[in-house]
MARKE-986724 format. One record per residue (C-alpha): residue in three letters; x, y negated, z. Coordinates in steps of 0.02 Angstrom, whole numbers, plus 50000, padded with zeros to 5 digits. Layout:
BEGIN
ALAXYZ ...
This chain:
BEGIN
MET505434991445574 LYS506024973345571 LYS506534974545755 ILE507634989645720 ILE508434981245568 GLY508704965345670 ASP509514975145811 LYS510684983545687 ILE511154966745611 ARG511554959945785 VAL512634975245828 ALA513554974145661 ARG513814955245680 LYS514484956845857 GLY515694970445803 PHE516264960945648 ARG517894951145640 ASP518354939445498 GLU520034939045411 TYR520744929245560 GLY520074941545690 LYS518704929645749 LYS516934934845793 ILE515554927445686 SER514104917645758 GLN512294918645705 ALA512454901445627 GLU514014906145529 LEU513294922545464 GLY511664914045416 PHE512574899745331 ARG513684911445230 THR512334923845177 LEU510604916045178 GLY510794902645045 TYR511194887545152 LYS512384875645063 ARG512444859245158 GLU513264856645326 LYS511664848945396 GLU510774865645366 TYR511954874545486 ASN510694874445631 ALA509304880945519 SER510404895545469 GLN510664899945653 GLN508794898945688 LYS508374910145541 LEU509674923245587 GLN509074922745768 ALA507304926345706 ILE507954940645598 GLU508934948345742 SER507474946845862 GLY506304955045737 THR505124940245716 TYR505594936745535 ASN505284948245388 ILE506984949045305 THR506974951345117 ILE507964965145034 ASP509014951744948 GLU509464943845115 LEU509844960945190 LEU510984965145043 LYS511954948845066 ILE512154951845253 SER512644969945221 LYS513984964745097 TYR514674951045209 LEU514764962445363 LYS515504976445257 LYS514154988745305 PRO513234999945182 ILE511404995245160 HIS510835012045228 TYR511645007545396 PHE510264994745422 LEU508855005445351 GLU509185022345434 ASP507785026445555 ALA507025009145529 ASP505335016645486 GLN505305029045630 GLN504935027345815 PRO505265041245938 ASP503695051745962 PHE503585048546149 MET503305029946114 CYS501885031945990 GLY500415021746050 TRP501415012046179 PRO501274993146188 GLU502664983946098 ASP503414976846259 ALA503574994446333 ILE504465000346176 GLU505604985046179 TYR506144988346359 CYS506405006846324 GLN507535002046178 LYS508484989846288 LEU508695003246421 LYS509295015646289 ASN510555002746226 VAL511244999646401 LEU511365018346436 GLU512275021246272 ASN513415006046275 GLY513444999746454 GLU514805000746582 ASP514785014546712 GLY514255002446851 GLN512744996646751 ILE512225014446709 THR512395020146890 ALA511375005246951 ILE509975008746825 LYS509945027346868 ASP509875023047055 LEU508415011147027 ILE507465024046926 ASP507785037647056 THR507245026047197 TYR505675021147104 THR505155038747054 ASN505615047547217 LYS505195035347356 ILE503835024147290 LYS502155029847229 PRO502265024747047 LYS500945013446972 LYS500505014746790 ILE501374999346719 PHE501185002646534 LYS499535009246471 LYS499485019746315 THR498455011946178 GLY497325021246054 THR497725038545995 
């Protein structure tokens, strides 16, 4: 759940422009929304937002509300589907799920050249090489 919320925060932050049309950095968003007040805390704000976006920090609802308000996104944008994983991934190791999500993101948002290259690699792997089981399913 925290990985999905973090991914959505990253996407919203990268698509956000301030009143001057500038993109906002992790440090800037963290500084403006996570309670940091002093200039010397600027790096800490970047580290905390980086942990939130990577899914290694459990963001509080209060922090999510502040980020939501700053990025001008409704709170449900960050929470939709956050408690669900696609059925085909149930029981997969976390690294397998992470790479599937990265692949999905590239296929949905990547450039045509990237998508073609990935499809070619997958076709080559599945058609010409005897596949090895890389990811083992865990418990059922």
